[in-house]
Residue, then its C-alpha position, 0 to 999 in steps of 0.5 A: m092765550p092768543a097773541d094780543p095784536r096790540n103788542a105787535g112789534k114790542d119785541k123789536g129791539n129786545l134781542q132775546m125776544e127776537l131770537q126766541n120768536l126766530l127760533t119758534s118760527a124756525r122749528i115750525r118752518k123745519m117741521e113744515y118743510e119736512a112734511i112736503v120736501e119729498e113732494l117738491e119738483e126739482d125747479e121748486l127745490k132749486y128756488d127754495l135752496f136759493e131762497y133759504q141760503d139768501y135768508l140764512e145770509n142776509y137774515i139770520m146771520p145778523y142775528v148771530e152776529r149781534a148775539y156774539k157781539n152781546g156776549s150772552k152764552e144764552l143768546i149765542g146759543m139761540a142764534e146758533e140753534v136758529k142758524s143750525i135749523f136753517e142749514e138743516i133745511i138747506d142740507m135736506i134740500k140739497a140731498r133731495i135735489e141729489k136724489k132727483 
């Protein structure tokens, strides 16, 4: 079933739904990045490294903090998985830069 644009933004404020959406997005982002990382030039990799580190710190970590404040093991697990995926992407970029 395609997404209904009339429902856009309704998940805002619902931490579980926000984390589910973020987790799905992170998984897709990692798969997409794995497919192109070998083709990127060093300057592109360095830019991506900066962007992913910034995104992790300023966008993902607040979700992790909210999950821990909530105390739900399910939410903490989801938040930690999202964090882990972004850390894996960052590590992938660093490893590729070292090969250049």
